[in-house]
C-alpha positions as CSV (number, residue, x, y, z in Angstrom):
1,M,-30.3,-30.1,9.6
2,S,-27.2,-27.9,9.8
3,V,-27.7,-24.2,9.2
4,L,-25.7,-21.0,9.4
5,Y,-26.9,-18.6,12.0
6,A,-25.8,-15.4,13.7
7,T,-26.3,-14.2,17.2
8,P,-24.5,-11.4,19.1
9,E,-22.3,-14.1,20.6
10,R,-21.8,-16.2,17.4
11,T,-21.4,-15.2,13.8
12,K,-21.6,-17.1,10.5
13,D,-17.8,-17.0,10.4
14,Q,-17.4,-18.8,13.7
15,A,-19.5,-21.9,13.2
16,T,-22.5,-23.7,11.9
17,G,-25.1,-25.4,14.1
18,Y,-28.7,-26.0,14.8
19,A,-30.7,-22.8,15.1
20,Q,-33.2,-23.0,17.9
21,P,-36.7,-22.0,16.7
22,L,-38.6,-19.2,18.4
23,Y,-42.0,-20.1,19.7
24,F,-44.7,-17.5,20.2
25,T,-48.1,-17.8,21.7
26,V,-51.1,-15.5,21.7
27,D,-50.1,-14.4,25.2
28,D,-46.8,-13.1,23.8
29,L,-48.6,-10.7,21.4
30,V,-50.2,-7.7,23.0
31,V,-51.7,-4.8,21.1
32,T,-52.8,-1.7,23.0
33,R,-56.2,-0.1,22.4
34,E,-54.4,3.0,21.1
35,E,-52.4,1.0,18.6
36,R,-55.5,-0.8,17.4
37,A,-57.4,2.4,16.9
38,R,-54.4,3.9,15.0
39,F,-54.2,0.9,12.8
40,E,-58.0,1.0,12.1
41,R,-57.8,4.7,11.2
42,E,-54.7,4.3,9.1
43,H,-56.2,1.4,7.0
44,Q,-59.8,2.7,7.2
45,L,-61.1,-0.4,8.9
46,R,-64.5,-0.3,10.5
47,G,-65.6,-3.2,12.5
48,P,-68.9,-4.1,14.3
49,R,-68.0,-1.9,17.2
50,H,-67.8,1.1,15.0
51,L,-71.2,0.3,13.4
52,L,-72.8,-0.3,16.8
53,R,-71.3,3.0,18.1
54,R,-72.6,5.0,15.1
55,S,-76.0,3.3,15.3
56,W,-76.4,4.0,19.0
57,S,-75.4,7.6,18.6
58,W,-77.9,8.1,15.7
59,L,-80.7,6.4,17.8
60,S,-80.0,8.6,20.8
61,D,-79.6,11.8,18.9
62,G,-82.5,14.1,19.8
63,A,-82.8,15.4,16.2
64,N,-83.7,11.8,15.0
65,Q,-86.5,11.2,17.5
66,R,-89.3,12.4,15.2
67,T,-88.1,10.1,12.5
68,L,-87.9,7.2,14.9
69,T,-91.5,8.0,16.1
70,L,-92.8,8.0,12.6
71,V,-91.1,4.8,11.7
72,G,-92.3,3.1,14.9
73,G,-95.8,4.3,14.3
74,A,-95.8,3.1,10.7
75,T,-94.4,-0.3,11.8
76,A,-97.1,-0.7,14.5
77,A,-99.8,0.3,12.0
78,A,-98.6,-2.2,9.4
79,I,-98.5,-5.0,12.0
80,A,-102.0,-4.1,13.3
81,A,-103.3,-4.1,9.7
82,A,-101.7,-7.5,8.9
83,W,-103.1,-9.0,12.1
84,A,-106.6,-7.7,11.3
85,L,-106.4,-9.1,7.8
86,Y,-105.1,-12.4,9.1
87,S,-107.9,-12.5,11.7
88,K,-110.7,-11.9,9.1
89,L,-109.4,-14.0,6.2
90,L,-107.5,-16.9,7.6
91,A,-108.5,-17.5,11.1
92,P,-111.4,-20.0,11.7
């Protein structure tokens, strides 16, 4: 297929020819961490890393330890009650 193309050495006025395609691989495309962070902020994207970071910071915050203790205690009590009920009603 004959196409018109332009390069710094050759213009449309000089000739037609076969334009060589450019091939890119994944290794050719590099995005820095700063650029990725800027893009996520600009487009308000929040991925799993953001969710994990926020969850971990909430779990490790000292102000939330009482809430976590209450939730943990309630969960343990519910499991113990369910096990006791299972043991009395359904176990042989």
